C-alpha positions as CSV (number, residue, x, y, z in Angstrom):
1,M,-2.9,-23.6,-13.9
2,Q,-2.8,-26.0,-16.9
3,D,-4.3,-25.0,-20.3
4,S,-6.8,-27.8,-20.0
5,E,-8.1,-26.5,-16.7
6,L,-8.3,-22.9,-18.1
7,E,-10.2,-24.1,-21.2
8,Q,-12.7,-26.0,-19.0
9,L,-13.3,-22.9,-16.8
10,L,-13.6,-20.7,-19.9
11,S,-16.3,-22.9,-21.4
12,D,-18.2,-23.5,-18.2
13,I,-20.7,-20.6,-18.1
14,E,-22.2,-21.8,-14.8
15,S,-18.9,-21.5,-12.9
16,D,-18.6,-19.0,-10.1
17,R,-14.8,-18.9,-10.6
18,T,-14.9,-17.3,-14.0
19,E,-15.4,-13.9,-15.4
20,R,-15.2,-13.1,-19.2
21,K,-14.6,-9.8,-20.8
22,S,-14.4,-9.1,-24.5
23,S,-12.0,-6.2,-23.9
24,L,-10.6,-3.8,-21.3
25,S,-13.0,-1.0,-22.3
26,D,-14.3,-0.9,-18.7
27,P,-11.3,-1.5,-16.4
28,D,-13.3,-1.1,-13.2
29,R,-15.4,-4.1,-14.0
30,V,-12.3,-6.2,-14.2
31,R,-11.1,-4.8,-10.9
32,Q,-14.5,-5.7,-9.4
33,A,-14.0,-9.3,-10.6
34,I,-10.5,-9.4,-9.1
35,C,-11.8,-8.1,-5.8
36,A,-14.7,-10.6,-5.7
37,F,-12.4,-13.6,-6.5
38,A,-9.9,-12.4,-3.8
39,N,-12.7,-12.4,-1.3
40,D,-13.8,-15.9,-2.2
41,L,-17.1,-15.8,-0.3
42,P,-18.0,-19.4,-1.2
43,D,-14.7,-20.4,0.5
44,S,-13.7,-22.6,-2.4
45,R,-10.0,-21.8,-1.7
46,K,-9.4,-22.1,-5.4
47,P,-8.3,-19.3,-7.7
48,G,-10.7,-17.3,-9.8
49,V,-10.0,-16.4,-13.4
50,V,-10.7,-13.3,-15.5
51,F,-10.5,-13.9,-19.2
52,V,-10.0,-10.8,-21.3
53,G,-10.7,-11.5,-25.0
54,A,-13.6,-13.9,-24.6
55,S,-17.4,-13.7,-25.1
56,D,-20.0,-14.4,-22.4
57,D,-20.6,-17.9,-23.8
58,G,-17.0,-18.8,-23.3
59,K,-15.6,-18.4,-26.8
60,P,-12.2,-16.8,-27.4
61,L,-12.6,-13.7,-29.7
62,G,-9.1,-13.4,-31.1
63,V,-8.5,-10.0,-29.6
64,P,-4.8,-9.0,-29.9
65,V,-3.1,-9.7,-26.5
66,T,-0.5,-6.9,-26.6
67,D,2.2,-6.1,-24.0
68,D,0.2,-2.9,-23.2
69,L,-2.9,-4.9,-22.4
70,L,-0.9,-7.3,-20.1
71,L,0.8,-4.3,-18.3
72,R,-2.5,-2.6,-17.7
73,L,-3.9,-5.8,-16.2
74,A,-0.8,-6.3,-14.0
75,A,-1.0,-2.7,-12.8
76,M,-4.3,-3.4,-11.2
77,R,-2.5,-5.3,-8.4
78,D,-0.9,-2.2,-6.9
79,D,-2.5,0.9,-8.5
80,G,-4.1,1.6,-5.1
81,K,-7.7,1.0,-6.1
82,I,-7.9,-2.6,-4.7
83,Q,-6.9,-2.9,-1.0
84,P,-5.2,-4.8,0.4
85,F,-3.1,-5.9,-2.6
86,P,-4.6,-8.9,-4.3
87,S,-2.4,-11.8,-5.4
88,I,-2.7,-12.1,-9.1
89,L,-0.9,-13.6,-12.1
90,V,-1.3,-12.1,-15.5
91,E,-0.4,-14.2,-18.6
92,K,-1.0,-14.5,-22.3
93,R,-2.3,-18.0,-22.9
94,R,-3.3,-19.9,-26.0
95,L,-6.6,-21.6,-25.4
96,S,-8.6,-23.4,-28.1
97,R,-5.9,-22.2,-30.6
98,V,-6.7,-18.5,-29.8
99,D,-4.7,-16.0,-27.6
100,V,-6.4,-14.8,-24.5
101,A,-5.3,-12.6,-21.6
102,V,-5.7,-14.4,-18.4
103,V,-5.8,-13.0,-14.8
104,I,-5.5,-15.7,-12.2
105,V,-6.6,-14.4,-8.7
106,E,-5.7,-16.2,-5.5
107,P,-8.1,-16.1,-2.5
108,S,-6.9,-13.5,0.0
109,I,-5.6,-14.6,3.4
110,A,-6.9,-11.4,4.9
111,P,-10.3,-10.5,3.6
112,P,-12.4,-8.4,3.1
113,V,-10.7,-6.9,0.0
114,R,-12.2,-3.6,-1.2
115,L,-12.3,-1.7,-4.4
116,D,-12.7,2.0,-3.8
117,G,-14.3,1.4,-0.4
118,R,-16.7,-1.4,-1.5
119,T,-16.4,-5.1,-0.8
120,W,-17.2,-7.0,-4.0
121,I,-18.2,-10.7,-3.8
122,R,-19.2,-13.5,-6.1
123,V,-22.8,-14.7,-5.9
124,G,-23.1,-17.6,-8.3
125,P,-22.3,-16.2,-11.8
126,R,-22.7,-12.5,-10.9
127,R,-20.9,-9.9,-8.8
128,A,-22.4,-7.9,-5.9
129,V,-21.5,-5.6,-3.0
130,A,-21.2,-7.6,0.2
131,T,-23.8,-7.1,3.0
132,A,-22.8,-6.6,6.6
133,E,-23.3,-10.3,7.3
134,E,-21.2,-11.3,4.4
135,E,-18.4,-8.9,5.4
136,R,-18.5,-10.4,8.9
137,R,-18.1,-13.9,7.5
138,L,-15.1,-12.7,5.5
139,S,-13.5,-11.1,8.5
140,E,-13.8,-14.2,10.6
141,R,-12.1,-16.3,7.9
142,R,-8.7,-14.8,8.3
143,R,-6.0,-17.5,8.9
144,S,-4.0,-16.0,11.7
145,R,-0.9,-18.2,11.2
146,D,-0.5,-16.9,7.7
147,L,-1.1,-13.2,8.5
148,P,1.6,-10.5,7.8
149,F,2.9,-8.9,11.0
150,D,1.0,-5.7,10.5
151,I,-2.4,-7.4,11.2
152,Q,-1.3,-9.9,13.8
153,P,-3.0,-9.4,17.2
154,L,-1.5,-7.6,20.2
155,P,-2.9,-9.8,23.1
156,S,-2.3,-7.2,25.8
157,A,-4.0,-4.3,24.0
158,T,-7.7,-3.5,24.4
159,L,-10.1,-1.3,22.5
160,D,-9.6,1.4,25.1
161,E,-6.1,1.8,23.7
162,L,-7.5,3.1,20.4
163,D,-8.5,6.6,19.5
164,L,-12.1,5.9,18.3
165,G,-12.8,9.5,17.6
166,L,-9.9,9.6,15.1
167,F,-11.3,6.4,13.5
168,Q,-14.8,7.8,13.1
169,R,-13.7,11.3,12.1
170,D,-10.7,10.8,9.8
171,Y,-10.4,7.2,8.8
172,L,-13.7,5.5,8.3
173,P,-15.2,8.1,5.9
174,Q,-12.1,7.7,3.7
175,A,-11.9,3.9,3.8
176,V,-15.5,2.9,3.2
177,A,-18.0,4.5,0.8
178,R,-20.5,6.6,2.8
179,D,-23.6,4.8,1.4
180,V,-22.2,1.4,2.5
181,V,-21.6,2.7,6.0
182,G,-25.1,4.1,6.2
183,Q,-26.8,1.0,4.8
184,N,-25.1,-1.7,6.7
185,Q,-25.6,-0.3,10.3
186,R,-22.6,-2.1,11.6
187,T,-21.4,-1.7,15.1
188,E,-18.2,0.2,15.7
189,T,-16.4,-3.1,16.7
190,E,-17.6,-4.7,13.4
191,Q,-16.3,-1.6,11.5
192,L,-12.9,-2.0,13.2
193,Q,-12.8,-5.7,12.4
194,G,-13.7,-5.0,8.7
195,L,-10.7,-2.7,8.4
196,R,-8.3,-5.1,10.2
197,F,-7.8,-2.9,13.3
198,V,-9.4,-5.6,15.4
199,D,-9.4,-9.3,14.8
200,A,-12.3,-11.8,15.0
201,Q,-11.6,-12.3,18.7
202,R,-11.8,-8.5,19.3
203,Q,-8.1,-8.2,19.9
204,V,-6.4,-5.0,18.7
205,T,-4.0,-5.7,15.8
206,V,-0.6,-4.2,15.1
207,L,-2.2,-2.2,12.3
208,G,-4.9,-0.9,14.7
209,M,-2.2,0.3,17.1
210,L,-0.1,1.9,14.4
211,V,-3.0,3.8,12.9
212,L,-5.2,4.6,15.8
213,G,-3.2,3.9,19.0
214,V,-3.4,6.5,21.8
215,D,0.1,5.5,22.8
216,P,1.5,3.2,20.1
217,R,5.0,3.1,21.6
218,R,3.7,1.4,24.7
219,F,3.1,-1.7,22.6
220,L,5.5,-1.1,19.7
221,P,8.5,0.7,21.1
222,C,10.0,1.2,17.7
223,D,7.1,3.2,16.3
224,Y,8.6,6.7,16.1
225,V,10.9,8.8,13.9
226,Q,14.1,10.2,15.4
227,F,14.9,13.6,13.9
228,L,18.3,15.2,14.4
229,R,19.5,18.5,12.8
230,L,23.3,19.1,13.0
231,D,25.2,22.3,12.5
232,G,27.8,20.7,10.2
233,T,28.6,17.6,8.1
234,M,29.5,15.1,10.8
235,L,27.7,13.3,13.6
236,T,30.0,15.0,16.1
237,D,29.0,18.5,15.1
238,P,26.8,20.6,17.4
239,I,23.1,19.7,17.6
240,R,20.7,22.3,16.2
241,D,17.4,20.5,16.8
242,E,16.3,17.1,18.0
243,K,12.8,15.6,18.0
244,E,11.1,12.3,18.6
245,I,8.0,12.2,16.3
246,D,5.4,9.6,17.3
247,G,1.7,9.0,17.8
248,P,-1.0,7.4,15.7
249,L,-0.1,7.3,12.0
250,P,-2.1,10.4,10.8
251,N,-0.5,12.5,13.5
252,L,3.0,11.1,13.0
253,L,3.0,11.8,9.3
254,R,1.5,15.3,9.7
255,R,4.1,16.2,12.2
256,L,6.9,14.7,10.1
257,D,5.8,17.0,7.2
258,E,5.7,20.0,9.4
259,V,9.3,19.3,10.7
260,M,10.6,18.9,7.2
261,E,9.0,22.1,6.0
262,A,10.2,24.1,9.1
263,H,13.8,23.0,8.5
264,N,13.9,23.5,4.8
265,E,15.5,26.7,3.6
266,T,15.0,28.8,0.4
267,A,18.0,29.6,-1.7
268,V,18.1,32.7,-3.8
269,S,20.0,32.9,-7.2
270,I,20.3,35.6,-9.8
271,T,19.9,34.7,-13.5
272,E,21.8,36.2,-16.4
273,D,18.8,38.5,-16.9
274,R,19.2,39.7,-13.3
275,L,16.0,38.0,-12.2
276,E,15.8,36.7,-8.7
277,V,14.9,33.0,-8.5
278,R,13.9,31.4,-5.2
279,R,14.1,27.6,-4.8
280,P,14.0,25.4,-1.7
281,V,17.3,23.7,-0.8
282,Y,15.4,20.4,-0.9
283,P,12.1,19.8,-2.8
284,I,9.5,18.9,-0.1
285,A,7.8,16.4,-2.4
286,A,10.9,14.3,-2.7
287,L,11.5,14.4,1.1
288,Q,7.9,13.4,1.7
289,Q,8.2,10.4,-0.7
290,L,11.4,9.1,0.9
291,T,10.4,9.6,4.6
292,R,7.0,8.1,4.0
293,N,8.7,5.1,2.3
294,A,10.8,4.7,5.4
295,V,7.7,4.6,7.6
296,L,5.9,2.2,5.3
297,H,8.6,-0.3,4.4
298,R,10.5,-0.5,7.7
299,T,10.1,-3.6,9.9
300,Y,8.1,-3.2,13.1
301,E,8.8,-6.7,14.3
302,G,11.6,-7.7,16.7
303,T,13.3,-4.3,17.0
304,S,13.2,-1.1,19.1
305,A,15.0,1.0,16.4
306,P,13.2,4.0,15.0
307,V,13.3,5.6,11.5
308,R,16.2,8.0,11.7
309,I,16.4,11.3,9.8
310,T,19.7,13.1,10.2
311,W,19.8,16.5,8.6
312,F,23.4,17.7,8.0
313,H,24.5,20.9,6.4
314,D,25.2,19.3,3.0
315,R,22.8,16.3,3.0
316,I,19.9,14.5,4.6
317,E,20.2,10.8,5.6
318,I,17.0,8.7,6.0
319,Q,17.5,5.3,7.5
320,N,14.8,2.7,8.3
321,P,15.3,-0.6,10.1
322,G,14.7,-3.7,7.9
323,G,16.4,-4.4,4.6
324,P,14.8,-5.1,1.2
325,F,11.7,-7.4,1.4
326,G,10.3,-10.1,-0.9
327,Q,11.2,-9.7,-4.6
328,V,13.1,-6.5,-3.8
329,T,16.8,-7.3,-3.3
330,T,19.9,-5.3,-2.6
331,E,20.7,-5.8,-6.3
332,N,17.4,-4.5,-7.9
333,F,16.5,-2.0,-5.2
334,G,15.0,1.2,-6.8
335,T,14.5,-0.5,-10.2
336,P,11.2,0.8,-11.6
337,G,8.5,-1.8,-11.5
338,V,10.1,-3.9,-8.8
339,T,8.0,-3.6,-5.6
340,D,7.0,-5.6,-2.6
341,Y,5.4,-4.8,0.7
342,R,6.4,-6.0,4.1
343,N,3.4,-4.1,5.6
344,P,0.7,-4.4,3.0
345,H,-2.1,-3.3,5.3
346,L,-0.2,-0.3,6.6
347,A,0.2,0.6,2.9
348,E,-3.5,0.5,2.6
349,A,-4.0,2.8,5.6
350,M,-1.5,5.3,4.1
351,K,-3.4,5.2,0.8
352,V,-6.7,5.8,2.6
353,L,-5.3,8.7,4.6
354,G,-4.0,10.3,1.4
355,Y,-0.3,9.9,2.0
356,V,0.1,7.6,-0.9
357,Q,-1.3,8.4,-4.4
358,R,0.2,5.6,-6.4
359,F,2.2,2.6,-5.2
360,G,5.6,1.6,-6.5
361,V,6.6,5.1,-7.8
362,G,7.9,6.8,-4.7
363,I,11.6,6.6,-5.6
364,Q,10.9,7.6,-9.2
365,T,8.9,10.6,-8.0
366,A,11.7,11.6,-5.6
367,R,14.3,11.4,-8.4
368,R,12.1,13.5,-10.7
369,E,11.5,16.2,-8.0
370,L,15.2,16.4,-7.1
371,E,16.2,16.7,-10.7
372,K,13.6,19.5,-11.3
373,N,15.0,21.4,-8.2
374,G,18.6,21.0,-9.3
375,N,19.6,18.5,-6.6
376,P,21.8,15.5,-7.3
377,P,19.9,12.2,-7.6
378,P,19.2,10.3,-4.4
379,E,21.7,7.7,-3.2
380,F,20.6,4.3,-1.7
381,E,22.5,1.8,0.4
382,P,20.2,-1.2,0.9
383,R,21.6,-3.6,3.4
384,S,20.2,-6.8,5.0
385,E,19.4,-5.0,8.3
386,N,18.4,-1.5,7.1
387,V,18.1,0.9,4.1
388,L,19.8,4.2,3.9
389,A,18.7,7.0,1.6
390,V,20.9,10.1,1.1
391,V,19.6,13.4,-0.4
392,R,22.3,16.0,-1.1
393,R,21.8,19.7,-0.9
394,R,21.1,21.8,-4.0
395,K,24.2,23.7,-5.0
């Protein structure tokens, strides 16, 4: 956006595309504004703007626009509070000869967007939580030709293919604030639509099948993890254990954790003071980060290949189909701060279910946990068709 357009929006106190904040003293109010602009209830199809360092009457205040302020604003995109990820641009702009922090928010192609389980919208110059009818309007607005693969419809799947008990028991209470669920009195189908498990035509989406499917592999043959434990260091060595881990996402991730813990061993060492120290051969937290990353970032489109976990005597290899995506390349793979999401709505589901605490730090967390446990750092081989992660045994 040009400076002239930003200055006009800044000074227009009647505009429903503008939010002004004197500072970042209350970050959640800025997140509410980002969420509301992403939902674009008036369907203006134009970006909304949050000005930080401006008064309610549209005057820049001259607040210092530091790198720390810009980083904190940029982190609101993928800190996990706003789901799915909003499309924002954070800049320092000089307007009316004064520096202002500007957050430009593009309308989402897959509303509704929620902040901590609530759908915020813009009603004239103020923010509000969407009603059931307003959420329905947002759900019906999705532009199918632009949708990521994880929320495209599966024409042959019906609602009978979903585990609705799992939805009501485990997912819905975590995804939507309880008071919102109680107040709106939405039907179950409307609830499924609002969370992108079903589209406006009541067709089950890829996301719905991945998260709630009774038999996801019937529609997505690649949706499983192949686990192989070998008694040696080569693929030709004897097989000690072999499993195919599948099912709806909560069950798949739970079983994957159980298999990892069952196969991990505890090593005993004696210190100089003759104290016995017990440590796992591999830190479970690191294995969880890397295996969940593989499930999240893999491609589910146009392939029958599973995530493969091969547990050798001296290392674990984790391979997922689909190479680096978006701004992540083979050259910058693993660089802190460089993230992108092939399956943004699957990422939302994993966050809702508690399998992701913060986005964009999985590899850093794995590195830290491996170092604490005495393991070598993880090794990555990103290729155009897949990504291989190698974790080596603690010596």
